[in-house]
Chimera marker file (.cmm) of the C-alpha trace (Angstrom):
<marker_set name="trace">
<marker id="1" x="85.489" y="183.833" z="138.372" r="1" g="1" b="0" radius="0.5"/>
<marker id="2" x="85.099" y="186.838" z="136.366" r="1" g="1" b="0" radius="0.5"/>
<marker id="3" x="88.359" y="185.385" z="134.365" r="1" g="1" b="0" radius="0.5"/>
<marker id="4" x="86.442" y="181.929" z="133.461" r="1" g="1" b="0" radius="0.5"/>
<marker id="5" x="82.550" y="183.406" z="132.343" r="1" g="1" b="0" radius="0.5"/>
<marker id="6" x="84.754" y="186.064" z="130.226" r="1" g="1" b="0" radius="0.5"/>
<marker id="7" x="86.718" y="183.252" z="128.446" r="1" g="1" b="0" radius="0.5"/>
<marker id="8" x="83.409" y="181.080" z="128.344" r="1" g="1" b="0" radius="0.5"/>
<marker id="9" x="81.438" y="183.919" z="126.646" r="1" g="1" b="0" radius="0.5"/>
<marker id="10" x="84.671" y="184.560" z="124.147" r="1" g="1" b="0" radius="0.5"/>
<marker id="11" x="84.524" y="180.950" z="122.658" r="1" g="1" b="0" radius="0.5"/>
<marker id="12" x="81.314" y="180.792" z="122.447" r="1" g="1" b="0" radius="0.5"/>
<marker id="13" x="81.687" y="183.460" z="120.522" r="1" g="1" b="0" radius="0.5"/>
<marker id="14" x="84.891" y="182.692" z="118.498" r="1" g="1" b="0" radius="0.5"/>
<marker id="15" x="82.311" y="179.704" z="118.060" r="1" g="1" b="0" radius="0.5"/>
<marker id="16" x="79.173" y="181.195" z="115.983" r="1" g="1" b="0" radius="0.5"/>
<marker id="17" x="81.968" y="183.119" z="114.701" r="1" g="1" b="0" radius="0.5"/>
<marker id="18" x="82.935" y="180.009" z="112.500" r="1" g="1" b="0" radius="0.5"/>
<marker id="19" x="79.554" y="178.806" z="112.175" r="1" g="1" b="0" radius="0.5"/>
<marker id="20" x="78.732" y="182.272" z="110.652" r="1" g="1" b="0" radius="0.5"/>
<marker id="21" x="82.163" y="181.644" z="108.278" r="1" g="1" b="0" radius="0.5"/>
<marker id="22" x="81.418" y="177.817" z="107.427" r="1" g="1" b="0" radius="0.5"/>
<marker id="23" x="78.080" y="179.228" z="106.109" r="1" g="1" b="0" radius="0.5"/>
<marker id="24" x="79.489" y="181.736" z="103.278" r="1" g="1" b="0" radius="0.5"/>
<marker id="25" x="81.490" y="179.468" z="102.808" r="1" g="1" b="0" radius="0.5"/>
<marker id="26" x="78.392" y="177.160" z="102.082" r="1" g="1" b="0" radius="0.5"/>
<marker id="27" x="76.768" y="179.438" z="100.643" r="1" g="1" b="0" radius="0.5"/>
<marker id="28" x="78.874" y="180.017" z="98.386" r="1" g="1" b="0" radius="0.5"/>
<marker id="29" x="80.100" y="177.168" z="96.834" r="1" g="1" b="0" radius="0.5"/>
<marker id="30" x="76.510" y="176.149" z="96.292" r="1" g="1" b="0" radius="0.5"/>
<marker id="31" x="76.845" y="178.675" z="93.836" r="1" g="1" b="0" radius="0.5"/>
<marker id="32" x="79.033" y="176.123" z="91.248" r="1" g="1" b="0" radius="0.5"/>
<marker id="33" x="77.420" y="172.552" z="91.404" r="1" g="1" b="0" radius="0.5"/>
<marker id="34" x="80.737" y="170.673" z="91.344" r="1" g="1" b="0" radius="0.5"/>
<marker id="35" x="81.751" y="171.927" z="94.848" r="1" g="1" b="0" radius="0.5"/>
<marker id="36" x="78.628" y="171.234" z="96.028" r="1" g="1" b="0" radius="0.5"/>
<marker id="37" x="78.707" y="167.752" z="95.716" r="1" g="1" b="0" radius="0.5"/>
<marker id="38" x="82.649" y="167.586" z="96.029" r="1" g="1" b="0" radius="0.5"/>
<marker id="39" x="83.444" y="165.687" z="99.361" r="1" g="1" b="0" radius="0.5"/>
<marker id="40" x="84.249" y="169.259" z="101.528" r="1" g="1" b="0" radius="0.5"/>
<marker id="41" x="80.822" y="170.457" z="100.028" r="1" g="1" b="0" radius="0.5"/>
<marker id="42" x="79.462" y="166.880" z="101.452" r="1" g="1" b="0" radius="0.5"/>
<marker id="43" x="80.890" y="168.437" z="104.722" r="1" g="1" b="0" radius="0.5"/>
<marker id="44" x="79.822" y="171.730" z="105.553" r="1" g="1" b="0" radius="0.5"/>
<marker id="45" x="76.594" y="170.408" z="103.677" r="1" g="1" b="0" radius="0.5"/>
<marker id="46" x="76.244" y="168.029" z="106.987" r="1" g="1" b="0" radius="0.5"/>
<marker id="47" x="77.312" y="171.275" z="109.751" r="1" g="1" b="0" radius="0.5"/>
<marker id="48" x="75.216" y="172.848" z="107.360" r="1" g="1" b="0" radius="0.5"/>
<marker id="49" x="72.493" y="171.478" z="106.533" r="1" g="1" b="0" radius="0.5"/>
<marker id="50" x="70.643" y="170.501" z="110.528" r="1" g="1" b="0" radius="0.5"/>
<marker id="51" x="71.758" y="174.067" z="111.310" r="1" g="1" b="0" radius="0.5"/>
<marker id="52" x="69.340" y="175.828" z="108.325" r="1" g="1" b="0" radius="0.5"/>
<marker id="53" x="66.755" y="173.280" z="109.274" r="1" g="1" b="0" radius="0.5"/>
<marker id="54" x="64.953" y="174.353" z="111.302" r="1" g="1" b="0" radius="0.5"/>
<marker id="55" x="64.985" y="177.843" z="109.389" r="1" g="1" b="0" radius="0.5"/>
<marker id="56" x="62.771" y="176.410" z="106.567" r="1" g="1" b="0" radius="0.5"/>
<marker id="57" x="59.660" y="175.243" z="107.799" r="1" g="1" b="0" radius="0.5"/>
<marker id="58" x="56.682" y="177.084" z="107.128" r="1" g="1" b="0" radius="0.5"/>
<marker id="59" x="56.116" y="180.252" z="106.744" r="1" g="1" b="0" radius="0.5"/>
<marker id="60" x="60.244" y="180.579" z="105.445" r="1" g="1" b="0" radius="0.5"/>
<marker id="61" x="59.324" y="177.107" z="103.240" r="1" g="1" b="0" radius="0.5"/>
<marker id="62" x="56.674" y="179.045" z="101.144" r="1" g="1" b="0" radius="0.5"/>
<marker id="63" x="58.177" y="182.392" z="100.463" r="1" g="1" b="0" radius="0.5"/>
<marker id="64" x="60.712" y="180.757" z="99.835" r="1" g="1" b="0" radius="0.5"/>
<marker id="65" x="58.805" y="177.835" z="96.821" r="1" g="1" b="0" radius="0.5"/>
<marker id="66" x="57.727" y="181.600" z="95.638" r="1" g="1" b="0" radius="0.5"/>
<marker id="67" x="61.292" y="183.896" z="95.576" r="1" g="1" b="0" radius="0.5"/>
<marker id="68" x="62.703" y="181.041" z="94.332" r="1" g="1" b="0" radius="0.5"/>
<marker id="69" x="65.262" y="181.648" z="97.316" r="1" g="1" b="0" radius="0.5"/>
<marker id="70" x="67.069" y="180.036" z="100.349" r="1" g="1" b="0" radius="0.5"/>
<marker id="71" x="65.646" y="182.358" z="102.597" r="1" g="1" b="0" radius="0.5"/>
<marker id="72" x="67.289" y="179.991" z="105.680" r="1" g="1" b="0" radius="0.5"/>
<marker id="73" x="70.485" y="181.197" z="104.960" r="1" g="1" b="0" radius="0.5"/>
<marker id="74" x="70.058" y="184.322" z="105.262" r="1" g="1" b="0" radius="0.5"/>
<marker id="75" x="67.307" y="183.992" z="107.962" r="1" g="1" b="0" radius="0.5"/>
<marker id="76" x="69.615" y="181.227" z="110.090" r="1" g="1" b="0" radius="0.5"/>
<marker id="77" x="73.040" y="184.546" z="109.788" r="1" g="1" b="0" radius="0.5"/>
<marker id="78" x="70.612" y="186.768" z="111.358" r="1" g="1" b="0" radius="0.5"/>
<marker id="79" x="69.259" y="184.741" z="114.625" r="1" g="1" b="0" radius="0.5"/>
<marker id="80" x="73.602" y="183.515" z="114.721" r="1" g="1" b="0" radius="0.5"/>
<marker id="81" x="74.723" y="187.062" z="114.878" r="1" g="1" b="0" radius="0.5"/>
<marker id="82" x="71.563" y="188.266" z="116.689" r="1" g="1" b="0" radius="0.5"/>
<marker id="83" x="73.071" y="185.929" z="119.521" r="1" g="1" b="0" radius="0.5"/>
<marker id="84" x="76.694" y="186.873" z="118.931" r="1" g="1" b="0" radius="0.5"/>
<marker id="85" x="75.679" y="190.410" z="119.184" r="1" g="1" b="0" radius="0.5"/>
<marker id="86" x="72.748" y="190.334" z="121.972" r="1" g="1" b="0" radius="0.5"/>
<marker id="87" x="72.193" y="187.708" z="123.530" r="1" g="1" b="0" radius="0.5"/>
<marker id="88" x="75.708" y="187.319" z="124.523" r="1" g="1" b="0" radius="0.5"/>
<marker id="89" x="75.671" y="190.053" z="125.756" r="1" g="1" b="0" radius="0.5"/>
<marker id="90" x="72.765" y="190.533" z="127.891" r="1" g="1" b="0" radius="0.5"/>
<marker id="91" x="74.168" y="186.746" z="129.629" r="1" g="1" b="0" radius="0.5"/>
<marker id="92" x="77.025" y="187.914" z="130.481" r="1" g="1" b="0" radius="0.5"/>
<marker id="93" x="75.543" y="191.088" z="132.832" r="1" g="1" b="0" radius="0.5"/>
<marker id="94" x="72.892" y="188.872" z="134.019" r="1" g="1" b="0" radius="0.5"/>
<marker id="95" x="75.431" y="186.438" z="134.897" r="1" g="1" b="0" radius="0.5"/>
<marker id="96" x="77.708" y="189.145" z="136.876" r="1" g="1" b="0" radius="0.5"/>
<marker id="97" x="74.837" y="190.622" z="138.187" r="1" g="1" b="0" radius="0.5"/>
<marker id="98" x="74.196" y="187.294" z="139.921" r="1" g="1" b="0" radius="0.5"/>
<marker id="99" x="77.360" y="186.101" z="141.241" r="1" g="1" b="0" radius="0.5"/>
<marker id="100" x="77.801" y="189.883" z="142.109" r="1" g="1" b="0" radius="0.5"/>
<marker id="101" x="80.470" y="190.664" z="139.805" r="1" g="1" b="0" radius="0.5"/>
<link id1="1" id2="2" r="1" g="1" b="0" radius="0.2"/>
<link id1="2" id2="3" r="1" g="1" b="0" radius="0.2"/>
<link id1="3" id2="4" r="1" g="1" b="0" radius="0.2"/>
<link id1="4" id2="5" r="1" g="1" b="0" radius="0.2"/>
<link id1="5" id2="6" r="1" g="1" b="0" radius="0.2"/>
<link id1="6" id2="7" r="1" g="1" b="0" radius="0.2"/>
<link id1="7" id2="8" r="1" g="1" b="0" radius="0.2"/>
<link id1="8" id2="9" r="1" g="1" b="0" radius="0.2"/>
<link id1="9" id2="10" r="1" g="1" b="0" radius="0.2"/>
<link id1="10" id2="11" r="1" g="1" b="0" radius="0.2"/>
<link id1="11" id2="12" r="1" g="1" b="0" radius="0.2"/>
<link id1="12" id2="13" r="1" g="1" b="0" radius="0.2"/>
<link id1="13" id2="14" r="1" g="1" b="0" radius="0.2"/>
<link id1="14" id2="15" r="1" g="1" b="0" radius="0.2"/>
<link id1="15" id2="16" r="1" g="1" b="0" radius="0.2"/>
<link id1="16" id2="17" r="1" g="1" b="0" radius="0.2"/>
<link id1="17" id2="18" r="1" g="1" b="0" radius="0.2"/>
<link id1="18" id2="19" r="1" g="1" b="0" radius="0.2"/>
<link id1="19" id2="20" r="1" g="1" b="0" radius="0.2"/>
<link id1="20" id2="21" r="1" g="1" b="0" radius="0.2"/>
<link id1="21" id2="22" r="1" g="1" b="0" radius="0.2"/>
<link id1="22" id2="23" r="1" g="1" b="0" radius="0.2"/>
<link id1="23" id2="24" r="1" g="1" b="0" radius="0.2"/>
<link id1="24" id2="25" r="1" g="1" b="0" radius="0.2"/>
<link id1="25" id2="26" r="1" g="1" b="0" radius="0.2"/>
<link id1="26" id2="27" r="1" g="1" b="0" radius="0.2"/>
<link id1="27" id2="28" r="1" g="1" b="0" radius="0.2"/>
<link id1="28" id2="29" r="1" g="1" b="0" radius="0.2"/>
<link id1="29" id2="30" r="1" g="1" b="0" radius="0.2"/>
<link id1="30" id2="31" r="1" g="1" b="0" radius="0.2"/>
<link id1="31" id2="32" r="1" g="1" b="0" radius="0.2"/>
<link id1="32" id2="33" r="1" g="1" b="0" radius="0.2"/>
<link id1="33" id2="34" r="1" g="1" b="0" radius="0.2"/>
<link id1="34" id2="35" r="1" g="1" b="0" radius="0.2"/>
<link id1="35" id2="36" r="1" g="1" b="0" radius="0.2"/>
<link id1="36" id2="37" r="1" g="1" b="0" radius="0.2"/>
<link id1="37" id2="38" r="1" g="1" b="0" radius="0.2"/>
<link id1="38" id2="39" r="1" g="1" b="0" radius="0.2"/>
<link id1="39" id2="40" r="1" g="1" b="0" radius="0.2"/>
<link id1="40" id2="41" r="1" g="1" b="0" radius="0.2"/>
<link id1="41" id2="42" r="1" g="1" b="0" radius="0.2"/>
<link id1="42" id2="43" r="1" g="1" b="0" radius="0.2"/>
<link id1="43" id2="44" r="1" g="1" b="0" radius="0.2"/>
<link id1="44" id2="45" r="1" g="1" b="0" radius="0.2"/>
<link id1="45" id2="46" r="1" g="1" b="0" radius="0.2"/>
<link id1="46" id2="47" r="1" g="1" b="0" radius="0.2"/>
<link id1="47" id2="48" r="1" g="1" b="0" radius="0.2"/>
<link id1="48" id2="49" r="1" g="1" b="0" radius="0.2"/>
<link id1="49" id2="50" r="1" g="1" b="0" radius="0.2"/>
<link id1="50" id2="51" r="1" g="1" b="0" radius="0.2"/>
<link id1="51" id2="52" r="1" g="1" b="0" radius="0.2"/>
<link id1="52" id2="53" r="1" g="1" b="0" radius="0.2"/>
<link id1="53" id2="54" r="1" g="1" b="0" radius="0.2"/>
<link id1="54" id2="55" r="1" g="1" b="0" radius="0.2"/>
<link id1="55" id2="56" r="1" g="1" b="0" radius="0.2"/>
<link id1="56" id2="57" r="1" g="1" b="0" radius="0.2"/>
<link id1="57" id2="58" r="1" g="1" b="0" radius="0.2"/>
<link id1="58" id2="59" r="1" g="1" b="0" radius="0.2"/>
<link id1="59" id2="60" r="1" g="1" b="0" radius="0.2"/>
<link id1="60" id2="61" r="1" g="1" b="0" radius="0.2"/>
<link id1="61" id2="62" r="1" g="1" b="0" radius="0.2"/>
<link id1="62" id2="63" r="1" g="1" b="0" radius="0.2"/>
<link id1="63" id2="64" r="1" g="1" b="0" radius="0.2"/>
<link id1="64" id2="65" r="1" g="1" b="0" radius="0.2"/>
<link id1="65" id2="66" r="1" g="1" b="0" radius="0.2"/>
<link id1="66" id2="67" r="1" g="1" b="0" radius="0.2"/>
<link id1="67" id2="68" r="1" g="1" b="0" radius="0.2"/>
<link id1="68" id2="69" r="1" g="1" b="0" radius="0.2"/>
<link id1="69" id2="70" r="1" g="1" b="0" radius="0.2"/>
<link id1="70" id2="71" r="1" g="1" b="0" radius="0.2"/>
<link id1="71" id2="72" r="1" g="1" b="0" radius="0.2"/>
<link id1="72" id2="73" r="1" g="1" b="0" radius="0.2"/>
<link id1="73" id2="74" r="1" g="1" b="0" radius="0.2"/>
<link id1="74" id2="75" r="1" g="1" b="0" radius="0.2"/>
<link id1="75" id2="76" r="1" g="1" b="0" radius="0.2"/>
<link id1="76" id2="77" r="1" g="1" b="0" radius="0.2"/>
<link id1="77" id2="78" r="1" g="1" b="0" radius="0.2"/>
<link id1="78" id2="79" r="1" g="1" b="0" radius="0.2"/>
<link id1="79" id2="80" r="1" g="1" b="0" radius="0.2"/>
<link id1="80" id2="81" r="1" g="1" b="0" radius="0.2"/>
<link id1="81" id2="82" r="1" g="1" b="0" radius="0.2"/>
<link id1="82" id2="83" r="1" g="1" b="0" radius="0.2"/>
<link id1="83" id2="84" r="1" g="1" b="0" radius="0.2"/>
<link id1="84" id2="85" r="1" g="1" b="0" radius="0.2"/>
<link id1="85" id2="86" r="1" g="1" b="0" radius="0.2"/>
<link id1="86" id2="87" r="1" g="1" b="0" radius="0.2"/>
<link id1="87" id2="88" r="1" g="1" b="0" radius="0.2"/>
<link id1="88" id2="89" r="1" g="1" b="0" radius="0.2"/>
<link id1="89" id2="90" r="1" g="1" b="0" radius="0.2"/>
<link id1="90" id2="91" r="1" g="1" b="0" radius="0.2"/>
<link id1="91" id2="92" r="1" g="1" b="0" radius="0.2"/>
<link id1="92" id2="93" r="1" g="1" b="0" radius="0.2"/>
<link id1="93" id2="94" r="1" g="1" b="0" radius="0.2"/>
<link id1="94" id2="95" r="1" g="1" b="0" radius="0.2"/>
<link id1="95" id2="96" r="1" g="1" b="0" radius="0.2"/>
<link id1="96" id2="97" r="1" g="1" b="0" radius="0.2"/>
<link id1="97" id2="98" r="1" g="1" b="0" radius="0.2"/>
<link id1="98" id2="99" r="1" g="1" b="0" radius="0.2"/>
<link id1="99" id2="100" r="1" g="1" b="0" radius="0.2"/>
<link id1="100" id2="101" r="1" g="1" b="0" radius="0.2"/>
</marker_set>
C-alpha cells in the first residue's frame, strides 16, 4: 500500500512539474508574436489558458490592467509550486497516518 501511495504522489508531482514547464514555454513563446500564433502556440494556449483563467478574475485582473503585466501566470505558477512542495507532502502525511504506515 505504501508503494502505491508513493507512486501516485510521485506521478502527481511529475505532472505538476511538467505542467509548470509547459507554462514557462508558453510564456516565453508569448514574447514572439509568430510563435504565439503558431500551431504549437495555439495548442499550448488550449492547455494553459483554462488554468490561468482561474486567476484572471477579480483583483488580479485589475492589477494586471494597472501594471500592463499578466500576473495570472506568476500566481498560477506559485500555486502549482505550493501544491507540489507543501500540499502533496501534507496529503501524504495524512494518508500514511490514517493507514497506519
